[in-house]
LUMVEX-410330 format. One line per field, with one value per residue (C-alpha): residue number from 1; residue in one letter; x, y, z. Coordinates in steps of 0.05 Angstrom, whole numbers, plus 5000, padded with zeros to 4 digits. Layout:
pos = [NUM; ...] .
code = [A; ...] .
c1 = [X; ...] .
c2 = [Y; ...] .
c3 = [Z; ...] .
END
This chain:
pos = [1; 2; 3; 4; 5; 6; 7; 8; 9; 10; 11; 12; 13; 14; 15; 16; 17; 18; 19; 20; 21; 22; 23; 24; 25; 26; 27; 28; 29; 30; 31; 32; 33; 34; 35; 36; 37; 38; 39; 40; 41; 42; 43; 44; 45; 46; 47; 48; 49; 50; 51; 52; 53; 54; 55; 56; 57; 58; 59; 60; 61; 62; 63; 64; 65; 66; 67; 68; 69; 70; 71; 72; 73; 74; 75; 76; 77; 78; 79; 80; 81; 82; 83; 84; 85; 86; 87; 88; 89; 90; 91; 92; 93; 94; 95; 96; 97; 98; 99; 100; 101; 102; 103; 104; 105; 106; 107; 108; 109; 110; 111; 112; 113; 114; 115; 116; 117; 118; 119; 120; 121; 122; 123; 124; 125; 126; 127; 128; 129; 130; 131; 132; 133; 134; 135; 136; 137; 138; 139; 140; 141; 142; 143; 144; 145; 146; 147; 148; 149; 150; 151; 152; 153; 154; 155; 156; 157; 158; 159; 160; 161; 162; 163; 164; 165; 166; 167; 168; 169; 170; 171; 172; 173; 174; 175; 176; 177; 178; 179; 180; 181; 182; 183; 184; 185; 186; 187; 188; 189; 190; 191; 192; 193; 194; 195; 196; 197; 198; 199; 200; 201; 202; 203; 204; 205; 206; 207; 208; 209; 210; 211; 212; 213; 214; 215; 216; 217; 218; 219; 220; 221; 222; 223; 224; 225; 226; 227; 228; 229; 230; 231; 232; 233; 234; 235; 236; 237; 238; 239; 240; 241; 242; 243; 244; 245; 246; 247; 248; 249; 250; 251; 252; 253; 254; 255; 256; 257; 258; 259; 260; 261; 262; 263; 264; 265; 266; 267; 268; 269; 270; 271; 272; 273; 274; 275; 276; 277; 278; 279; 280; 281; 282; 283; 284; 285; 286; 287; 288; 289; 290; 291; 292; 293; 294; 295; 296; 297; 298; 299; 300; 301; 302; 303; 304; 305; 306; 307; 308; 309; 310; 311; 312; 313; 314; 315; 316; 317; 318; 319; 320; 321; 322; 323; 324; 325; 326; 327; 328; 329; 330; 331; 332; 333; 334; 335; 336; 337; 338; 339; 340; 341; 342; 343; 344; 345; 346; 347; 348; 349; 350; 351; 352; 353; 354; 355; 356; 357; 358; 359; 360; 361; 362; 363; 364; 365; 366; 367; 368; 369; 370; 371; 372; 373; 374; 375; 376; 377; 378; 379; 380; 381; 382; 383; 384; 385; 386; 387; 388; 389; 390; 391; 392; 393; 394; 395; 396; 397; 398; 399; 400; 401; 402; 403; 404; 405; 406; 407; 408; 409; 410; 411; 412; 413; 414; 415; 416; 417; 418; 419; 420; 421; 422; 423; 424; 425; 426; 427; 428; 429; 430; 431; 432; 433; 434; 435; 436; 437; 438; 439; 440; 441; 442; 443; 444; 445] .
code = [M; S; D; L; I; I; T; V; E; N; L; S; K; K; Y; L; V; A; H; R; S; E; L; Q; G; R; A; R; Y; L; A; L; R; D; V; I; G; R; E; I; R; H; L; T; R; K; M; I; D; V; A; R; G; R; Q; L; L; L; G; D; V; V; E; D; F; W; A; L; K; D; I; N; F; E; V; K; R; G; E; A; L; G; I; I; G; R; N; G; A; G; K; S; T; L; L; K; I; L; S; R; I; T; E; P; T; R; G; R; V; T; L; R; G; R; V; A; S; L; L; E; V; G; T; G; F; H; P; E; L; T; G; R; Q; N; I; F; L; N; G; A; I; L; G; M; T; S; A; E; I; K; G; K; F; D; E; I; V; A; F; A; E; V; E; N; F; L; D; T; P; V; K; H; F; S; S; G; M; Y; V; R; L; A; F; A; V; A; A; H; L; N; P; E; I; L; V; V; D; E; V; M; A; V; G; D; T; E; F; Q; K; K; C; L; G; K; M; N; E; V; S; R; V; E; G; R; T; V; L; L; V; S; H; N; M; V; V; M; D; Q; L; C; Q; T; C; I; W; L; D; Q; G; S; V; R; L; S; G; R; T; S; E; V; I; R; A; Y; L; S; H; G; G; A; S; K; E; R; V; V; Q; L; H; Q; L; P; R; K; W; A; N; R; D; K; I; R; L; S; S; L; E; W; L; C; K; L; P; L; R; H; G; E; P; L; R; A; R; I; L; F; E; S; Q; A; P; A; K; N; L; A; I; G; I; G; F; S; D; L; S; G; S; R; I; V; T; Y; D; T; D; L; Q; D; G; Y; R; P; N; I; A; R; P; G; V; Y; A; V; D; V; E; I; D; A; L; P; L; Q; P; D; T; Y; L; L; D; I; G; C; R; S; G; D; S; Q; A; L; D; Y; I; P; S; A; L; Q; L; E; I; L; A; G; P; S; T; P; G; F; I; A; A; R; S; T; G; V; R; L; N; S; R; W; T; W; N; L; E; R; L; T; G; H; S; A; S; G; W; P; I; T; A; A; A] .
c1 = [5003; 5028; 5051; 5028; 4952; 4950; 4992; 4984; 5011; 5010; 4954; 4937; 4859; 4843; 4787; 4750; 4749; 4708; 4710; 4663; 4700; 4648; 4656; 4721; 4759; 4724; 4657; 4643; 4590; 4528; 4470; 4408; 4399; 4476; 4460; 4402; 4443; 4502; 4457; 4426; 4487; 4515; 4454; 4459; 4534; 4513; 4453; 4511; 4554; 4499; 4481; 4555; 4561; 4610; 4609; 4569; 4607; 4584; 4636; 4658; 4729; 4759; 4833; 4857; 4873; 4909; 4896; 4938; 4995; 5035; 5039; 5063; 5065; 5063; 5023; 5038; 4990; 4991; 5032; 4999; 5021; 5014; 5002; 5012; 5021; 4995; 4925; 4902; 4972; 4912; 4911; 4829; 4830; 4871; 4835; 4771; 4802; 4829; 4760; 4722; 4684; 4717; 4748; 4823; 4841; 4888; 4938; 4916; 4901; 4906; 4865; 4868; 4819; 4751; 4758; 4724; 4733; 4722; 4730; 4686; 4629; 4569; 4596; 4590; 4520; 4447; 4414; 4350; 4367; 4381; 4452; 4430; 4405; 4469; 4514; 4483; 4478; 4554; 4565; 4523; 4564; 4628; 4600; 4587; 4528; 4473; 4503; 4574; 4549; 4505; 4571; 4606; 4548; 4552; 4628; 4619; 4566; 4595; 4663; 4619; 4587; 4514; 4475; 4415; 4411; 4413; 4340; 4346; 4362; 4439; 4422; 4402; 4466; 4520; 4581; 4614; 4567; 4574; 4650; 4633; 4595; 4634; 4695; 4670; 4644; 4697; 4747; 4703; 4674; 4735; 4759; 4825; 4838; 4821; 4831; 4823; 4821; 4830; 4758; 4775; 4795; 4721; 4711; 4732; 4807; 4789; 4749; 4822; 4858; 4817; 4805; 4897; 4896; 4838; 4879; 4949; 4908; 4882; 4957; 4998; 4963; 4897; 4948; 4903; 4931; 4912; 4920; 4921; 4913; 4931; 4959; 4987; 5052; 5056; 5002; 5034; 5104; 5076; 5030; 5059; 5118; 5116; 5096; 5087; 5089; 5038; 5052; 5019; 4988; 5055; 5092; 5150; 5176; 5160; 5198; 5201; 5158; 5206; 5258; 5192; 5164; 5233; 5232; 5167; 5177; 5241; 5208; 5165; 5094; 5078; 5088; 5167; 5204; 5275; 5274; 5217; 5199; 5175; 5181; 5101; 5077; 5016; 5052; 5011; 5062; 5106; 5148; 5162; 5220; 5261; 5266; 5230; 5248; 5260; 5270; 5276; 5327; 5330; 5403; 5390; 5347; 5279; 5232; 5249; 5253; 5241; 5315; 5350; 5388; 5354; 5391; 5363; 5380; 5331; 5348; 5323; 5325; 5346; 5328; 5356; 5405; 5368; 5392; 5392; 5356; 5328; 5302; 5259; 5224; 5164; 5130; 5055; 5001; 4950; 4897; 4954; 4978; 5056; 5095; 5164; 5206; 5277; 5311; 5367; 5378; 5383; 5443; 5492; 5438; 5475; 5425; 5476; 5464; 5448; 5497; 5483; 5423; 5424; 5404; 5437; 5432; 5416; 5436; 5397; 5420; 5392; 5418; 5360; 5291; 5251; 5185; 5143; 5120; 5060; 5046; 5060; 5058; 5121; 5124; 5175; 5190; 5230; 5239; 5285; 5317; 5257; 5210; 5180; 5159; 5184; 5168; 5125; 5093; 5038; 5036; 5094; 5087; 5059; 5110; 5114; 5158; 5167; 5190; 5262; 5321; 5302; 5254; 5269; 5231; 5193; 5124; 5105; 5076; 5025; 4990; 5047; 5097; 5169; 5237; 5302; 5365; 5397; 5459; 5448; 5499; 5501; 5529; 5537; 5575; 5524; 5505; 5478; 5451; 5395; 5333; 5301; 5236; 5242; 5234; 5276; 5341; 5382; 5370; 5434; 5471] .
c2 = [4996; 5068; 5118; 5181; 5199; 5272; 5272; 5340; 5343; 5404; 5430; 5492; 5538; 5588; 5635; 5684; 5763; 5801; 5875; 5926; 5969; 6028; 6033; 6057; 6110; 6176; 6142; 6132; 6190; 6175; 6208; 6162; 6140; 6128; 6085; 6042; 6035; 6006; 5958; 5936; 5921; 5880; 5843; 5821; 5801; 5759; 5722; 5701; 5678; 5640; 5607; 5584; 5547; 5606; 5615; 5675; 5727; 5798; 5835; 5841; 5849; 5782; 5771; 5699; 5694; 5639; 5626; 5565; 5549; 5484; 5457; 5395; 5367; 5306; 5288; 5232; 5196; 5214; 5282; 5347; 5393; 5475; 5528; 5603; 5657; 5729; 5746; 5721; 5673; 5616; 5577; 5572; 5554; 5497; 5480; 5475; 5437; 5387; 5384; 5371; 5446; 5471; 5434; 5448; 5474; 5428; 5378; 5325; 5312; 5231; 5231; 5160; 5167; 5208; 5276; 5328; 5398; 5461; 5519; 5583; 5597; 5566; 5509; 5442; 5451; 5458; 5511; 5495; 5435; 5434; 5410; 5334; 5332; 5358; 5314; 5253; 5285; 5292; 5230; 5200; 5235; 5205; 5139; 5122; 5079; 5114; 5067; 5092; 5163; 5145; 5118; 5181; 5237; 5250; 5257; 5311; 5346; 5350; 5369; 5433; 5452; 5465; 5415; 5470; 5481; 5414; 5406; 5484; 5507; 5521; 5582; 5603; 5587; 5651; 5641; 5613; 5562; 5548; 5530; 5499; 5448; 5448; 5426; 5382; 5336; 5341; 5324; 5265; 5227; 5198; 5222; 5205; 5272; 5334; 5395; 5465; 5541; 5601; 5601; 5576; 5650; 5666; 5619; 5643; 5643; 5570; 5537; 5553; 5523; 5459; 5450; 5458; 5407; 5367; 5366; 5349; 5286; 5270; 5271; 5245; 5194; 5175; 5179; 5215; 5273; 5342; 5399; 5477; 5548; 5600; 5656; 5646; 5631; 5606; 5546; 5534; 5522; 5474; 5441; 5418; 5379; 5410; 5469; 5505; 5573; 5601; 5662; 5685; 5616; 5586; 5551; 5592; 5536; 5472; 5434; 5434; 5485; 5528; 5536; 5558; 5607; 5638; 5650; 5673; 5724; 5745; 5759; 5809; 5759; 5775; 5856; 5835; 5887; 5892; 5966; 5998; 6072; 6092; 6172; 6146; 6118; 6151; 6158; 6168; 6222; 6267; 6328; 6351; 6399; 6344; 6274; 6239; 6161; 6149; 6076; 6003; 5969; 5884; 5860; 5790; 5732; 5737; 5715; 5724; 5657; 5642; 5631; 5661; 5729; 5789; 5844; 5913; 5983; 6035; 6116; 6176; 6251; 6306; 6371; 6402; 6383; 6332; 6305; 6237; 6200; 6137; 6090; 6027; 5971; 5929; 5872; 5868; 5812; 5826; 5859; 5912; 5875; 5886; 5828; 5844; 5912; 5934; 5997; 6034; 6047; 5976; 5973; 6013; 6055; 6101; 6156; 6202; 6273; 6301; 6357; 6363; 6368; 6303; 6231; 6186; 6106; 6058; 5985; 5929; 5856; 5806; 5741; 5686; 5719; 5692; 5695; 5638; 5630; 5673; 5742; 5801; 5877; 5927; 5987; 6037; 6099; 6149; 6184; 6250; 6241; 6272; 6210; 6255; 6222; 6251; 6203; 6141; 6091; 6038; 5976; 5995; 5925; 5862; 5802; 5735; 5694; 5619; 5555; 5556; 5498; 5504; 5525; 5550; 5561; 5629; 5650; 5721; 5764; 5785; 5832; 5872; 5860; 5843; 5873; 5842; 5857; 5874; 5901; 5971; 6010; 6079; 6113; 6185; 6194; 6238; 6194; 6250; 6319; 6307; 6269; 6211; 6238; 6309; 6332; 6400; 6385; 6447; 6483; 6506; 6465] .
c3 = [5005; 4978; 5034; 5001; 4999; 4962; 4901; 4857; 4786; 4740; 4775; 4746; 4757; 4707; 4710; 4655; 4679; 4638; 4639; 4599; 4550; 4549; 4620; 4603; 4585; 4548; 4548; 4619; 4618; 4561; 4544; 4557; 4478; 4479; 4533; 4512; 4448; 4481; 4517; 4460; 4419; 4475; 4489; 4419; 4426; 4485; 4444; 4388; 4437; 4475; 4408; 4398; 4459; 4488; 4560; 4577; 4613; 4644; 4597; 4530; 4539; 4568; 4602; 4632; 4701; 4728; 4808; 4807; 4747; 4752; 4825; 4845; 4901; 4961; 5014; 5062; 5107; 5179; 5158; 5179; 5115; 5116; 5060; 5070; 5030; 5015; 5007; 4933; 4931; 4917; 4981; 4981; 4905; 4926; 4978; 4934; 4892; 4932; 4964; 4902; 4901; 4832; 4780; 4760; 4689; 4674; 4715; 4768; 4835; 4863; 4926; 4965; 5023; 5039; 5049; 5103; 5086; 5132; 5084; 5095; 5135; 5101; 5070; 5081; 5112; 5095; 5118; 5122; 5162; 5238; 5280; 5283; 5215; 5185; 5229; 5194; 5130; 5131; 5155; 5100; 5045; 5077; 5059; 5140; 5169; 5206; 5265; 5254; 5261; 5326; 5353; 5344; 5359; 5438; 5421; 5359; 5401; 5469; 5418; 5393; 5449; 5418; 5462; 5468; 5391; 5357; 5328; 5314; 5243; 5226; 5191; 5259; 5291; 5304; 5269; 5321; 5337; 5261; 5261; 5321; 5297; 5220; 5258; 5311; 5247; 5201; 5262; 5280; 5229; 5216; 5144; 5122; 5098; 5135; 5097; 5143; 5123; 5161; 5181; 5256; 5267; 5274; 5338; 5409; 5443; 5478; 5428; 5377; 5437; 5426; 5342; 5348; 5395; 5363; 5295; 5333; 5357; 5282; 5256; 5306; 5343; 5286; 5234; 5182; 5140; 5152; 5106; 5139; 5107; 5164; 5169; 5241; 5231; 5306; 5297; 5234; 5266; 5322; 5283; 5207; 5205; 5117; 5088; 5014; 5004; 4950; 4905; 4855; 4849; 4844; 4891; 4917; 4966; 5007; 5057; 5129; 5163; 5206; 5139; 5092; 5141; 5167; 5076; 5071; 5136; 5121; 5044; 5081; 5070; 5140; 5169; 5189; 5151; 5167; 5170; 5212; 5191; 5261; 5244; 5194; 5248; 5301; 5371; 5441; 5469; 5425; 5452; 5382; 5417; 5437; 5408; 5357; 5340; 5272; 5252; 5269; 5239; 5257; 5257; 5273; 5228; 5212; 5250; 5315; 5356; 5431; 5467; 5402; 5407; 5392; 5365; 5336; 5321; 5337; 5311; 5338; 5317; 5372; 5356; 5411; 5473; 5528; 5588; 5624; 5554; 5567; 5507; 5522; 5480; 5512; 5485; 5495; 5484; 5428; 5488; 5505; 5571; 5578; 5586; 5579; 5583; 5563; 5581; 5567; 5639; 5667; 5650; 5696; 5706; 5642; 5615; 5562; 5546; 5474; 5458; 5389; 5349; 5300; 5284; 5336; 5338; 5406; 5397; 5441; 5455; 5488; 5489; 5489; 5477; 5534; 5507; 5486; 5412; 5399; 5365; 5403; 5395; 5405; 5441; 5432; 5478; 5503; 5568; 5596; 5660; 5702; 5671; 5624; 5557; 5507; 5447; 5451; 5402; 5430; 5374; 5334; 5304; 5300; 5318; 5314; 5363; 5337; 5375; 5382; 5385; 5465; 5512; 5579; 5630; 5629; 5649; 5637; 5697; 5646; 5696; 5718; 5674; 5677; 5666; 5643; 5630; 5566; 5534; 5508; 5459; 5450; 5387; 5404; 5348; 5305; 5238; 5211; 5214; 5170; 5189; 5138; 5159; 5140; 5212; 5231; 5270; 5249; 5314; 5347; 5386] .
END
């Protein structure tokens, strides 16, 4: 028996995109008689196309759009495959073809097992049927007997937490209830292949954790195959052994998940620019008479990983002399609660004076990043010796911290925050007398 459960060969999908040429250029505004004449001519052409057996399109200028181009990959039994890429890269189109919802234009897909799909909200269930009826309907579609479905029924209902709504038509379900039941059905009816799109983002945090645990069990314990599309790189890194990066309908890279994610994020697939222009971001406090944060440059490998070094350089612009300067960065969770703070004045209490206007740099180095794999917000601020806030940018950027080679124990005090030692290096030789952001810094020293 072959160890391969999915084989995709030279898979391509083309859509025809139609435009109305009359709506372009100078003919945008027409008199009523011209509009009527145009519509009659357009209708006549469409009737001729239908009579000749051509596809009916709402437009007279047709372009080919290749959503997928020559996709090739194989998936083994029990393997969890992640699919990443920017919006419009072709991820959902690929899943629809693998789920037999959409036909490919060319190429071949071989599936050696039953497929259960959880795609966008609204697919897979009949809206007029109750939750109970849809469970049995989906089981029958997968080829299960009534007795087999009844054997899984209580487990499905308990997982979905919809006991009180089983006999309600699913069209009255909230999106969260719908997703909970849809995932429970897909995961518990024993398909050999489970296909899951980003739709899990609709559920609450606790249910998302439950879903991830179930997918991990399905793949690693029960030996079934999981195909997952997600923009959450932490989930991908923890759940999937292999990964495919789709870019404009083609496979940009495939291989080990950690390597593909690193290449994707380094390429800018997420908000992971190597240089972040801080001067373009909104700030909470800004004393424009003195200091302005200009940019942040990563001097280490991206994406950041738990337990690995972090090195970054922050440029700031001084319009006037400043005393006892301190700069800090903080990591917060997505709710805004501070977890870790790093300050320059934690290093021997050193707080330099800025004597001349100009652009300066300060480097920060953290030997082993203690943050657990998750998504964080990075705050950056600057203050004077009297604790006056000179510039502060909350949520300057969103960061994905991935699992690293080691996992030393670290429990973040999310309610109060944690201040940890780090090494900061000041560069008090002016890098330039000119501001990259156009901020005037030519005041007299």
